[in-house]
PQR file of N, CA, C, O and H, with PARSE charges and radii, in Angstrom:
ATOM      1  N   MET A   1       0.851  -1.168   0.000 -0.4000 1.5000
ATOM      2  CA  MET A   1       0.000   0.000   0.000 -0.0000 2.0000
ATOM      3  C   MET A   1       0.901   1.236   0.000  0.5500 1.7000
ATOM      4  O   MET A   1       1.839   1.334   0.791 -0.5500 1.4000
ATOM      5  N   SER A   2       0.612   2.146  -0.869 -0.4000 1.5000
ATOM      6  CA  SER A   2       1.444   3.337  -0.994 -0.0000 2.0000
ATOM      7  C   SER A   2       1.066   4.389   0.055  0.5500 1.7000
ATOM      8  O   SER A   2       0.023   4.301   0.703 -0.5500 1.4000
ATOM      9  H   SER A   2      -0.150   2.066  -1.512  0.4000 1.0000
ATOM     10  N   LEU A   3       1.925   5.359   0.197 -0.4000 1.5000
ATOM     11  CA  LEU A   3       1.692   6.447   1.141 -0.0000 2.0000
ATOM     12  C   LEU A   3       0.439   7.226   0.777  0.5500 1.7000
ATOM     13  O   LEU A   3      -0.318   7.629   1.660 -0.5500 1.4000
ATOM     14  H   LEU A   3       2.772   5.431  -0.330  0.4000 1.0000
ATOM     15  N   GLN A   4       0.212   7.439  -0.505 -0.4000 1.5000
ATOM     16  CA  GLN A   4      -0.976   8.179  -0.951 -0.0000 2.0000
ATOM     17  C   GLN A   4      -2.252   7.429  -0.584  0.5500 1.7000
ATOM     18  O   GLN A   4      -3.235   8.041  -0.165 -0.5500 1.4000
ATOM     19  H   GLN A   4       0.827   7.111  -1.223  0.4000 1.0000
ATOM     20  N   GLU A   5      -2.239   6.111  -0.740 -0.4000 1.5000
ATOM     21  CA  GLU A   5      -3.412   5.309  -0.383 -0.0000 2.0000
ATOM     22  C   GLU A   5      -3.676   5.374   1.111  0.5500 1.7000
ATOM     23  O   GLU A   5      -4.828   5.477   1.532 -0.5500 1.4000
ATOM     24  H   GLU A   5      -1.440   5.614  -1.081  0.4000 1.0000
ATOM     25  N   LEU A   6      -2.628   5.316   1.912 -0.4000 1.5000
ATOM     26  CA  LEU A   6      -2.792   5.418   3.363 -0.0000 2.0000
ATOM     27  C   LEU A   6      -3.340   6.777   3.773  0.5500 1.7000
ATOM     28  O   LEU A   6      -4.196   6.858   4.654 -0.5500 1.4000
ATOM     29  H   LEU A   6      -1.692   5.232   1.570  0.4000 1.0000
ATOM     30  N   GLN A   7      -2.862   7.835   3.151 -0.4000 1.5000
ATOM     31  CA  GLN A   7      -3.359   9.172   3.444 -0.0000 2.0000
ATOM     32  C   GLN A   7      -4.817   9.330   3.052  0.5500 1.7000
ATOM     33  O   GLN A   7      -5.582   9.994   3.753 -0.5500 1.4000
ATOM     34  H   GLN A   7      -2.167   7.769   2.436  0.4000 1.0000
ATOM     35  N   GLN A   8      -5.208   8.727   1.941 -0.4000 1.5000
ATOM     36  CA  GLN A   8      -6.599   8.801   1.505 -0.0000 2.0000
ATOM     37  C   GLN A   8      -7.509   8.062   2.489  0.5500 1.7000
ATOM     38  O   GLN A   8      -8.586   8.553   2.826 -0.5500 1.4000
ATOM     39  H   GLN A   8      -4.587   8.188   1.371  0.4000 1.0000
ATOM     40  N   ILE A   9      -7.084   6.903   2.943 -0.4000 1.5000
ATOM     41  CA  ILE A   9      -7.865   6.140   3.922 -0.0000 2.0000
ATOM     42  C   ILE A   9      -8.016   6.941   5.203  0.5500 1.7000
ATOM     43  O   ILE A   9      -9.099   6.992   5.785 -0.5500 1.4000
ATOM     44  H   ILE A   9      -6.209   6.504   2.669  0.4000 1.0000
ATOM     45  N   ARG A  10      -6.934   7.564   5.641 -0.4000 1.5000
ATOM     46  CA  ARG A  10      -6.989   8.368   6.858 -0.0000 2.0000
ATOM     47  C   ARG A  10      -7.943   9.549   6.704  0.5500 1.7000
ATOM     48  O   ARG A  10      -8.698   9.865   7.624 -0.5500 1.4000
ATOM     49  H   ARG A  10      -6.054   7.522   5.168  0.4000 1.0000
ATOM     50  N   ARG A  11      -7.911  10.199   5.545 -0.4000 1.5000
ATOM     51  CA  ARG A  11      -8.828  11.323   5.302 -0.0000 2.0000
ATOM     52  C   ARG A  11     -10.282  10.862   5.330  0.5500 1.7000
ATOM     53  O   ARG A  11     -11.137  11.536   5.904 -0.5500 1.4000
ATOM     54  H   ARG A  11      -7.298   9.942   4.798  0.4000 1.0000
ATOM     55  N   GLN A  12     -10.563   9.724   4.716 -0.4000 1.5000
ATOM     56  CA  GLN A  12     -11.923   9.204   4.702 -0.0000 2.0000
ATOM     57  C   GLN A  12     -12.386   8.878   6.112  0.5500 1.7000
ATOM     58  O   GLN A  12     -13.536   9.141   6.463 -0.5500 1.4000
ATOM     59  H   GLN A  12      -9.868   9.177   4.249  0.4000 1.0000
ATOM     60  N   ARG A  13     -11.507   8.310   6.918 -0.4000 1.5000
ATOM     61  CA  ARG A  13     -11.850   7.991   8.298 -0.0000 2.0000
ATOM     62  C   ARG A  13     -12.094   9.267   9.088  0.5500 1.7000
ATOM     63  O   ARG A  13     -13.025   9.332   9.891 -0.5500 1.4000
ATOM     64  H   ARG A  13     -10.573   8.096   6.632  0.4000 1.0000
ATOM     65  N   ALA A  14     -11.266  10.281   8.868 -0.4000 1.5000
ATOM     66  CA  ALA A  14     -11.405  11.546   9.576 -0.0000 2.0000
ATOM     67  C   ALA A  14     -12.714  12.241   9.222  0.5500 1.7000
ATOM     68  O   ALA A  14     -13.318  12.899  10.069 -0.5500 1.4000
ATOM     69  H   ALA A  14     -10.510  10.228   8.216  0.4000 1.0000
ATOM     70  N   GLU A  15     -13.147  12.099   7.997 -0.4000 1.5000
ATOM     71  CA  GLU A  15     -14.391  12.735   7.571 -0.0000 2.0000
ATOM     72  C   GLU A  15     -15.597  12.139   8.284  0.5500 1.7000
ATOM     73  O   GLU A  15     -16.655  12.766   8.329 -0.5500 1.4000
ATOM     74  H   GLU A  15     -12.656  11.564   7.309  0.4000 1.0000
ATOM     75  N   GLN A  16     -15.459  10.963   8.829 -0.4000 1.5000
ATOM     76  CA  GLN A  16     -16.570  10.263   9.444 -0.0000 2.0000
ATOM     77  C   GLN A  16     -16.656  10.459  10.959  0.5500 1.7000
ATOM     78  O   GLN A  16     -17.562   9.907  11.584 -0.5500 1.4000
ATOM     79  H   GLN A  16     -14.599  10.454   8.792  0.4000 1.0000
ATOM     80  N   VAL A  17     -15.759  11.216  11.563 -0.4000 1.5000
ATOM     81  CA  VAL A  17     -15.723  11.382  13.008 -0.0000 2.0000
ATOM     82  C   VAL A  17     -16.815  12.340  13.461  0.5500 1.7000
ATOM     83  O   VAL A  17     -16.905  13.467  12.975 -0.5500 1.4000
ATOM     84  H   VAL A  17     -15.024  11.665  11.055  0.4000 1.0000
ATOM     85  N   THR A  18     -17.651  11.879  14.403 -0.4000 1.5000
ATOM     86  CA  THR A  18     -18.688  12.718  15.000 -0.0000 2.0000
ATOM     87  C   THR A  18     -18.562  12.651  16.518  0.5500 1.7000
ATOM     88  O   THR A  18     -17.989  11.702  17.054 -0.5500 1.4000
ATOM     89  H   THR A  18     -17.577  10.963  14.798  0.4000 1.0000
ATOM     90  N   LEU A  19     -19.084  13.634  17.197 -0.4000 1.5000
ATOM     91  CA  LEU A  19     -18.972  13.681  18.657 -0.0000 2.0000
ATOM     92  C   LEU A  19     -19.690  12.525  19.344  0.5500 1.7000
ATOM     93  O   LEU A  19     -19.286  12.098  20.425 -0.5500 1.4000
ATOM     94  H   LEU A  19     -19.550  14.405  16.762  0.4000 1.0000
ATOM     95  N   GLY A  20     -20.737  12.025  18.732 -0.4000 1.5000
ATOM     96  CA  GLY A  20     -21.511  10.951  19.345 -0.0000 2.0000
ATOM     97  C   GLY A  20     -20.957   9.557  19.113  0.5500 1.7000
ATOM     98  O   GLY A  20     -21.461   8.585  19.676 -0.5500 1.4000
ATOM     99  H   GLY A  20     -21.066  12.372  17.854  0.4000 1.0000
ATOM    100  N   GLN A  21     -19.927   9.454  18.290 -0.4000 1.5000
ATOM    101  CA  GLN A  21     -19.348   8.135  17.993 -0.0000 2.0000
ATOM    102  C   GLN A  21     -18.731   7.529  19.238  0.5500 1.7000
ATOM    103  O   GLN A  21     -18.118   8.231  20.043 -0.5500 1.4000
ATOM    104  H   GLN A  21     -19.518  10.244  17.832  0.4000 1.0000
ATOM    105  N   GLU A  22     -18.895   6.229  19.395 -0.4000 1.5000
ATOM    106  CA  GLU A  22     -18.290   5.521  20.516 -0.0000 2.0000
ATOM    107  C   GLU A  22     -17.076   4.741  20.052  0.5500 1.7000
ATOM    108  O   GLU A  22     -16.989   4.327  18.896 -0.5500 1.4000
ATOM    109  H   GLU A  22     -19.393   5.659  18.741  0.4000 1.0000
ATOM    110  N   PHE A  23     -16.142   4.547  20.966 -0.4000 1.5000
ATOM    111  CA  PHE A  23     -14.953   3.758  20.700 -0.0000 2.0000
ATOM    112  C   PHE A  23     -14.511   3.146  22.021  0.5500 1.7000
ATOM    113  O   PHE A  23     -14.976   3.556  23.085 -0.5500 1.4000
ATOM    114  H   PHE A  23     -16.213   4.883  21.905  0.4000 1.0000
ATOM    115  N   TYR A  24     -13.622   2.173  21.958 -0.4000 1.5000
ATOM    116  CA  TYR A  24     -13.096   1.558  23.167 -0.0000 2.0000
ATOM    117  C   TYR A  24     -11.852   2.320  23.615  0.5500 1.7000
ATOM    118  O   TYR A  24     -10.863   2.392  22.887 -0.5500 1.4000
ATOM    119  H   TYR A  24     -13.244   1.840  21.094  0.4000 1.0000
ATOM    120  N   CYS A  25     -11.911   2.879  24.801 -0.4000 1.5000
ATOM    121  CA  CYS A  25     -10.792   3.631  25.374 -0.0000 2.0000
ATOM    122  C   CYS A  25      -9.867   2.649  26.089  0.5500 1.7000
ATOM    123  O   CYS A  25     -10.242   2.052  27.098 -0.5500 1.4000
ATOM    124  H   CYS A  25     -12.716   2.820  25.392  0.4000 1.0000
ATOM    125  N   ARG A  26      -8.675   2.491  25.566 -0.4000 1.5000
ATOM    126  CA  ARG A  26      -7.718   1.543  26.157 -0.0000 2.0000
ATOM    127  C   ARG A  26      -7.275   1.934  27.566  0.5500 1.7000
ATOM    128  O   ARG A  26      -7.273   1.078  28.450 -0.5500 1.4000
ATOM    129  H   ARG A  26      -8.370   2.976  24.746  0.4000 1.0000
ATOM    130  N   PRO A  27      -6.898   3.201  27.815 -0.5600 1.5000
ATOM    131  CA  PRO A  27      -6.454   3.546  29.175  0.2800 2.0000
ATOM    132  C   PRO A  27      -7.537   3.387  30.241  0.5500 1.7000
ATOM    133  O   PRO A  27      -7.244   2.998  31.372 -0.5500 1.4000
ATOM    134  N   ARG A  28      -8.779   3.684  29.886 -0.4000 1.5000
ATOM    135  CA  ARG A  28      -9.878   3.580  30.853 -0.0000 2.0000
ATOM    136  C   ARG A  28     -10.579   2.220  30.833  0.5500 1.7000
ATOM    137  O   ARG A  28     -11.333   1.882  31.746 -0.5500 1.4000
ATOM    138  H   ARG A  28      -9.017   4.000  28.968  0.4000 1.0000
ATOM    139  N   ARG A  29     -10.321   1.459  29.790 -0.4000 1.5000
ATOM    140  CA  ARG A  29     -10.897   0.119  29.621 -0.0000 2.0000
ATOM    141  C   ARG A  29     -12.426   0.126  29.609  0.5500 1.7000
ATOM    142  O   ARG A  29     -13.080  -0.678  30.274 -0.5500 1.4000
ATOM    143  H   ARG A  29      -9.709   1.734  29.048  0.4000 1.0000
ATOM    144  N   ARG A  30     -12.976   1.071  28.821 -0.4000 1.5000
ATOM    145  CA  ARG A  30     -14.434   1.124  28.634 -0.0000 2.0000
ATOM    146  C   ARG A  30     -14.755   1.912  27.382  0.5500 1.7000
ATOM    147  O   ARG A  30     -13.881   2.544  26.789 -0.5500 1.4000
ATOM    148  H   ARG A  30     -12.445   1.723  28.281  0.4000 1.0000
ATOM    149  N   ARG A  31     -16.026   1.867  26.981 -0.4000 1.5000
ATOM    150  CA  ARG A  31     -16.461   2.586  25.795 -0.0000 2.0000
ATOM    151  C   ARG A  31     -16.795   4.031  26.177  0.5500 1.7000
ATOM    152  O   ARG A  31     -17.441   4.292  27.191 -0.5500 1.4000
ATOM    153  H   ARG A  31     -16.736   1.353  27.463  0.4000 1.0000
ATOM    154  N   LEU A  32     -16.337   4.951  25.339 -0.4000 1.5000
ATOM    155  CA  LEU A  32     -16.588   6.376  25.530 -0.0000 2.0000
ATOM    156  C   LEU A  32     -17.033   6.983  24.209  0.5500 1.7000
ATOM    157  O   LEU A  32     -16.808   6.410  23.143 -0.5500 1.4000
ATOM    158  H   LEU A  32     -15.811   4.739  24.515  0.4000 1.0000
ATOM    159  N   THR A  33     -17.662   8.139  24.288 -0.4000 1.5000
ATOM    160  CA  THR A  33     -17.948   8.893  23.074 -0.0000 2.0000
ATOM    161  C   THR A  33     -16.736   9.779  22.778  0.5500 1.7000
ATOM    162  O   THR A  33     -15.935  10.071  23.667 -0.5500 1.4000
ATOM    163  H   THR A  33     -17.844   8.605  25.153  0.4000 1.0000
ATOM    164  N   ILE A  34     -16.617  10.193  21.547 -0.4000 1.5000
ATOM    165  CA  ILE A  34     -15.534  11.094  21.155 -0.0000 2.0000
ATOM    166  C   ILE A  34     -15.624  12.385  21.963  0.5500 1.7000
ATOM    167  O   ILE A  34     -14.602  12.939  22.369 -0.5500 1.4000
ATOM    168  H   ILE A  34     -17.267   9.957  20.825  0.4000 1.0000
ATOM    169  N   GLU A  35     -16.837  12.862  22.195 -0.4000 1.5000
ATOM    170  CA  GLU A  35     -17.028  14.098  22.947 -0.0000 2.0000
ATOM    171  C   GLU A  35     -16.469  13.983  24.366  0.5500 1.7000
ATOM    172  O   GLU A  35     -15.741  14.868  24.816 -0.5500 1.4000
ATOM    173  H   GLU A  35     -17.667  12.412  21.865  0.4000 1.0000
ATOM    174  N   THR A  36     -16.799  12.915  25.065 -0.4000 1.5000
ATOM    175  CA  THR A  36     -16.303  12.709  26.423 -0.0000 2.0000
ATOM    176  C   THR A  36     -14.784  12.596  26.443  0.5500 1.7000
ATOM    177  O   THR A  36     -14.116  13.165  27.306 -0.5500 1.4000
ATOM    178  H   THR A  36     -17.390  12.196  24.699  0.4000 1.0000
ATOM    179  N   CYS A  37     -14.259  11.863  25.493 -0.4000 1.5000
ATOM    180  CA  CYS A  37     -12.813  11.692  25.394 -0.0000 2.0000
ATOM    181  C   CYS A  37     -12.118  13.039  25.209  0.5500 1.7000
ATOM    182  O   CYS A  37     -11.158  13.353  25.912 -0.5500 1.4000
ATOM    183  H   CYS A  37     -14.802  11.401  24.792  0.4000 1.0000
ATOM    184  N   MET A  38     -12.605  13.818  24.271 -0.4000 1.5000
ATOM    185  CA  MET A  38     -11.963  15.103  23.996 -0.0000 2.0000
ATOM    186  C   MET A  38     -12.067  16.051  25.185  0.5500 1.7000
ATOM    187  O   MET A  38     -11.104  16.753  25.494 -0.5500 1.4000
ATOM    188  H   MET A  38     -13.385  13.563  23.700  0.4000 1.0000
ATOM    189  N   GLU A  39     -13.215  16.087  25.857 -0.4000 1.5000
ATOM    190  CA  GLU A  39     -13.377  16.946  27.028 -0.0000 2.0000
ATOM    191  C   GLU A  39     -12.385  16.557  28.123  0.5500 1.7000
ATOM    192  O   GLU A  39     -11.710  17.414  28.695 -0.5500 1.4000
ATOM    193  H   GLU A  39     -13.997  15.516  25.606  0.4000 1.0000
ATOM    194  N   ASP A  40     -12.303  15.265  28.405 -0.4000 1.5000
ATOM    195  CA  ASP A  40     -11.407  14.796  29.461 -0.0000 2.0000
ATOM    196  C   ASP A  40      -9.942  14.967  29.086  0.5500 1.7000
ATOM    197  O   ASP A  40      -9.120  15.319  29.932 -0.5500 1.4000
ATOM    198  H   ASP A  40     -12.851  14.570  27.940  0.4000 1.0000
ATOM    199  N   TYR A  41      -9.609  14.718  27.816 -0.4000 1.5000
ATOM    200  CA  TYR A  41      -8.237  14.863  27.339 -0.0000 2.0000
ATOM    201  C   TYR A  41      -7.780  16.319  27.443  0.5500 1.7000
ATOM    202  O   TYR A  41      -6.694  16.598  27.952 -0.5500 1.4000
ATOM    203  H   TYR A  41     -10.277  14.432  27.129  0.4000 1.0000
ATOM    204  N   VAL A  42      -8.606  17.237  26.964 -0.4000 1.5000
ATOM    205  CA  VAL A  42      -8.246  18.654  26.992 -0.0000 2.0000
ATOM    206  C   VAL A  42      -8.150  19.151  28.435  0.5500 1.7000
ATOM    207  O   VAL A  42      -7.219  19.883  28.770 -0.5500 1.4000
ATOM    208  H   VAL A  42      -9.488  17.011  26.552  0.4000 1.0000
ATOM    209  N   SER A  43      -9.088  18.770  29.284 -0.4000 1.5000
ATOM    210  CA  SER A  43      -9.061  19.198  30.685 -0.0000 2.0000
ATOM    211  C   SER A  43      -7.818  18.678  31.406  0.5500 1.7000
ATOM    212  O   SER A  43      -7.148  19.431  32.112 -0.5500 1.4000
ATOM    213  H   SER A  43      -9.845  18.176  29.012  0.4000 1.0000
ATOM    214  N   ALA A  44      -7.516  17.411  31.230 -0.4000 1.5000
ATOM    215  CA  ALA A  44      -6.360  16.812  31.913 -0.0000 2.0000
ATOM    216  C   ALA A  44      -5.060  17.475  31.488  0.5500 1.7000
ATOM    217  O   ALA A  44      -4.172  17.684  32.314 -0.5500 1.4000
ATOM    218  H   ALA A  44      -8.060  16.800  30.656  0.4000 1.0000
ATOM    219  N   ASN A  45      -4.941  17.805  30.219 -0.4000 1.5000
ATOM    220  CA  ASN A  45      -3.708  18.416  29.729 -0.0000 2.0000
ATOM    221  C   ASN A  45      -3.652  19.919  30.006  0.5500 1.7000
ATOM    222  O   ASN A  45      -2.570  20.461  30.230 -0.5500 1.4000
ATOM    223  H   ASN A  45      -5.663  17.635  29.548  0.4000 1.0000
ATOM    224  N   ALA A  46      -4.782  20.587  29.995 -0.4000 1.5000
ATOM    225  CA  ALA A  46      -4.804  22.025  30.259 -0.0000 2.0000
ATOM    226  C   ALA A  46      -4.467  22.318  31.720  0.5500 1.7000
ATOM    227  O   ALA A  46      -3.795  23.302  32.029 -0.5500 1.4000
ATOM    228  H   ALA A  46      -5.661  20.146  29.812  0.4000 1.0000
ATOM    229  N   PHE A  47      -4.944  21.449  32.611 -0.4000 1.5000
ATOM    230  CA  PHE A  47      -4.714  21.664  34.038 -0.0000 2.0000
ATOM    231  C   PHE A  47      -3.560  20.832  34.587  0.5500 1.7000
ATOM    232  O   PHE A  47      -3.276  20.887  35.783 -0.5500 1.4000
ATOM    233  H   PHE A  47      -5.490  20.650  32.360  0.4000 1.0000
ATOM    234  N   GLY A  48      -2.900  20.072  33.739 -0.4000 1.5000
ATOM    235  CA  GLY A  48      -1.737  19.290  34.151 -0.0000 2.0000
ATOM    236  C   GLY A  48      -2.064  18.197  35.153  0.5500 1.7000
ATOM    237  O   GLY A  48      -1.263  17.908  36.042 -0.5500 1.4000
ATOM    238  H   GLY A  48      -3.131  20.027  32.767  0.4000 1.0000
ATOM    239  N   ASP A  49      -3.239  17.586  35.015 -0.4000 1.5000
ATOM    240  CA  ASP A  49      -3.671  16.527  35.930 -0.0000 2.0000
ATOM    241  C   ASP A  49      -2.945  15.221  35.589  0.5500 1.7000
ATOM    242  O   ASP A  49      -3.455  14.411  34.814 -0.5500 1.4000
ATOM    243  H   ASP A  49      -3.890  17.821  34.292  0.4000 1.0000
ATOM    244  N   LYS A  50      -1.777  15.023  36.157 -0.4000 1.5000
ATOM    245  CA  LYS A  50      -0.951  13.871  35.822 -0.0000 2.0000
ATOM    246  C   LYS A  50      -1.497  12.555  36.357  0.5500 1.7000
ATOM    247  O   LYS A  50      -1.034  11.489  35.951 -0.5500 1.4000
ATOM    248  H   LYS A  50      -1.364  15.682  36.786  0.4000 1.0000
ATOM    249  N   HIS A  51      -2.464  12.607  37.252 -0.4000 1.5000
ATOM    250  CA  HIS A  51      -3.057  11.387  37.793 -0.0000 2.0000
ATOM    251  C   HIS A  51      -4.202  10.870  36.929  0.5500 1.7000
ATOM    252  O   HIS A  51      -4.701   9.767  37.153 -0.5500 1.4000
ATOM    253  H   HIS A  51      -2.840  13.473  37.582  0.4000 1.0000
ATOM    254  N   SER A  52      -4.614  11.652  35.954 -0.4000 1.5000
ATOM    255  CA  SER A  52      -5.698  11.259  35.060 -0.0000 2.0000
ATOM    256  C   SER A  52      -5.183  10.316  33.975  0.5500 1.7000
ATOM    257  O   SER A  52      -4.069  10.474  33.476 -0.5500 1.4000
ATOM    258  H   SER A  52      -4.208  12.548  35.773  0.4000 1.0000
ATOM    259  N   ALA A  53      -6.002   9.342  33.620 -0.4000 1.5000
ATOM    260  CA  ALA A  53      -5.643   8.430  32.528 -0.0000 2.0000
ATOM    261  C   ALA A  53      -5.577   9.175  31.198  0.5500 1.7000
ATOM    262  O   ALA A  53      -4.971   8.693  30.241 -0.5500 1.4000
ATOM    263  H   ALA A  53      -6.907   9.213  34.025  0.4000 1.0000
ATOM    264  N   CYS A  54      -6.195  10.337  31.142 -0.4000 1.5000
ATOM    265  CA  CYS A  54      -6.259  11.111  29.905 -0.0000 2.0000
ATOM    266  C   CYS A  54      -5.038  12.012  29.696  0.5500 1.7000
ATOM    267  O   CYS A  54      -4.850  12.553  28.607 -0.5500 1.4000
ATOM    268  H   CYS A  54      -6.687  10.728  31.920  0.4000 1.0000
ATOM    269  N   HIS A  55      -4.221  12.174  30.716 -0.4000 1.5000
ATOM    270  CA  HIS A  55      -3.054  13.063  30.609 -0.0000 2.0000
ATOM    271  C   HIS A  55      -2.057  12.493  29.600  0.5500 1.7000
ATOM    272  O   HIS A  55      -1.541  11.389  29.772 -0.5500 1.4000
ATOM    273  H   HIS A  55      -4.374  11.735  31.601  0.4000 1.0000
ATOM    274  N   LYS A  56      -1.797  13.260  28.553 -0.4000 1.5000
ATOM    275  CA  LYS A  56      -0.884  12.870  27.465 -0.0000 2.0000
ATOM    276  C   LYS A  56      -1.245  11.519  26.846  0.5500 1.7000
ATOM    277  O   LYS A  56      -0.362  10.737  26.491 -0.5500 1.4000
ATOM    278  H   LYS A  56      -2.215  14.157  28.413  0.4000 1.0000
ATOM    279  N   CYS A  57      -2.536  11.253  26.720 -0.4000 1.5000
ATOM    280  CA  CYS A  57      -3.033  10.002  26.127 -0.0000 2.0000
ATOM    281  C   CYS A  57      -2.896  10.055  24.604  0.5500 1.7000
ATOM    282  O   CYS A  57      -3.406  10.975  23.963 -0.5500 1.4000
ATOM    283  H   CYS A  57      -3.253  11.888  27.009  0.4000 1.0000
ATOM    284  N   ALA A  58      -2.223   9.092  24.043 -0.4000 1.5000
ATOM    285  CA  ALA A  58      -2.018   9.051  22.587 -0.0000 2.0000
ATOM    286  C   ALA A  58      -3.340   8.854  21.849  0.5500 1.7000
ATOM    287  O   ALA A  58      -3.549   9.430  20.782 -0.5500 1.4000
ATOM    288  H   ALA A  58      -1.809   8.346  24.563  0.4000 1.0000
ATOM    289  N   GLN A  59      -4.217   8.055  22.406 -0.4000 1.5000
ATOM    290  CA  GLN A  59      -5.507   7.804  21.767 -0.0000 2.0000
ATOM    291  C   GLN A  59      -6.373   9.069  21.798  0.5500 1.7000
ATOM    292  O   GLN A  59      -7.052   9.376  20.817 -0.5500 1.4000
ATOM    293  H   GLN A  59      -4.048   7.587  23.273  0.4000 1.0000
ATOM    294  N   GLY A  60      -6.354   9.792  22.900 -0.4000 1.5000
ATOM    295  CA  GLY A  60      -7.100  11.054  22.998 -0.0000 2.0000
ATOM    296  C   GLY A  60      -6.570  12.095  22.029  0.5500 1.7000
ATOM    297  O   GLY A  60      -7.339  12.841  21.424 -0.5500 1.4000
ATOM    298  H   GLY A  60      -5.803   9.542  23.697  0.4000 1.0000
ATOM    299  N   CYS A  61      -5.273  12.140  21.887 -0.4000 1.5000
ATOM    300  CA  CYS A  61      -4.642  13.068  20.941 -0.0000 2.0000
ATOM    301  C   CYS A  61      -5.059  12.742  19.509  0.5500 1.7000
ATOM    302  O   CYS A  61      -5.382  13.636  18.726 -0.5500 1.4000
ATOM    303  H   CYS A  61      -4.648  11.533  22.378  0.4000 1.0000
ATOM    304  N   THR A  62      -5.049  11.466  19.183 -0.4000 1.5000
ATOM    305  CA  THR A  62      -5.456  11.026  17.840 -0.0000 2.0000
ATOM    306  C   THR A  62      -6.917  11.363  17.584  0.5500 1.7000
ATOM    307  O   THR A  62      -7.254  11.862  16.510 -0.5500 1.4000
ATOM    308  H   THR A  62      -4.786  10.740  19.819  0.4000 1.0000
ATOM    309  N   ASN A  63      -7.792  11.101  18.554 -0.4000 1.5000
ATOM    310  CA  ASN A  63      -9.218  11.418  18.404 -0.0000 2.0000
ATOM    311  C   ASN A  63      -9.416  12.907  18.162  0.5500 1.7000
ATOM    312  O   ASN A  63     -10.209  13.303  17.308 -0.5500 1.4000
ATOM    313  H   ASN A  63      -7.518  10.696  19.426  0.4000 1.0000
ATOM    314  N   ARG A  64      -8.701  13.726  18.909 -0.4000 1.5000
ATOM    315  CA  ARG A  64      -8.827  15.176  18.771 -0.0000 2.0000
ATOM    316  C   ARG A  64      -8.366  15.629  17.383  0.5500 1.7000
ATOM    317  O   ARG A  64      -9.025  16.452  16.749 -0.5500 1.4000
ATOM    318  H   ARG A  64      -8.057  13.404  19.604  0.4000 1.0000
ATOM    319  N   GLN A  65      -7.252  15.100  16.916 -0.4000 1.5000
ATOM    320  CA  GLN A  65      -6.747  15.472  15.602 -0.0000 2.0000
ATOM    321  C   GLN A  65      -7.692  15.030  14.486  0.5500 1.7000
ATOM    322  O   GLN A  65      -7.946  15.789  13.551 -0.5500 1.4000
ATOM    323  H   GLN A  65      -6.716  14.431  17.431  0.4000 1.0000
ATOM    324  N   GLU A  66      -8.210  13.816  14.581 -0.4000 1.5000
ATOM    325  CA  GLU A  66      -9.121  13.316  13.553 -0.0000 2.0000
ATOM    326  C   GLU A  66     -10.421  14.111  13.530  0.5500 1.7000
ATOM    327  O   GLU A  66     -10.974  14.377  12.463 -0.5500 1.4000
ATOM    328  H   GLU A  66      -8.004  13.199  15.341  0.4000 1.0000
ATOM    329  N   TYR A  67     -10.903  14.488  14.707 -0.4000 1.5000
ATOM    330  CA  TYR A  67     -12.116  15.294  14.745 -0.0000 2.0000
ATOM    331  C   TYR A  67     -11.864  16.664  14.139  0.5500 1.7000
ATOM    332  O   TYR A  67     -12.700  17.172  13.393 -0.5500 1.4000
ATOM    333  H   TYR A  67     -10.453  14.273  15.574  0.4000 1.0000
ATOM    334  N   ALA A  68     -10.727  17.266  14.448 -0.4000 1.5000
ATOM    335  CA  ALA A  68     -10.380  18.576  13.892 -0.0000 2.0000
ATOM    336  C   ALA A  68     -10.248  18.519  12.377  0.5500 1.7000
ATOM    337  O   ALA A  68     -10.670  19.443  11.681 -0.5500 1.4000
ATOM    338  H   ALA A  68     -10.048  16.853  15.054  0.4000 1.0000
ATOM    339  N   GLU A  69      -9.669  17.446  11.864 -0.4000 1.5000
ATOM    340  CA  GLU A  69      -9.518  17.296  10.413 -0.0000 2.0000
ATOM    341  C   GLU A  69     -10.857  17.128   9.714  0.5500 1.7000
ATOM    342  O   GLU A  69     -10.999  17.490   8.546 -0.5500 1.4000
ATOM    343  H   GLU A  69      -9.326  16.695  12.429  0.4000 1.0000
ATOM    344  N   SER A  70     -11.834  16.585  10.417 -0.4000 1.5000
ATOM    345  CA  SER A  70     -13.141  16.339   9.798 -0.0000 2.0000
ATOM    346  C   SER A  70     -13.990  17.601   9.741  0.5500 1.7000
ATOM    347  O   SER A  70     -15.035  17.613   9.091 -0.5500 1.4000
ATOM    348  H   SER A  70     -11.719  16.291  11.366  0.4000 1.0000
ATOM    349  N   ARG A  71     -13.564  18.642  10.402 -0.4000 1.5000
ATOM    350  CA  ARG A  71     -14.335  19.901  10.415 -0.0000 2.0000
ATOM    351  C   ARG A  71     -13.788  20.821   9.435  0.5500 1.7000
ATOM    352  O   ARG A  71     -14.291  21.935   9.286 -0.5500 1.4000
ATOM    353  H   ARG A  71     -12.715  18.632  10.931  0.4000 1.0000
TER
END
């Protein structure tokens, strides 16, 4: 698979991201909506809550970027 094909797949996936979508959150080990994930991720990083599972979470960062790309 070429780089262009991978980028196209990623763009198509990003276009489909909505706040109500659910996914399995690995750090929390439960299903969350994109909206809840983004709220918790931004709050944990903005306030430096290092005890939160959302602090510097790679999955939360990816969700936020994909949602931003879809808008």
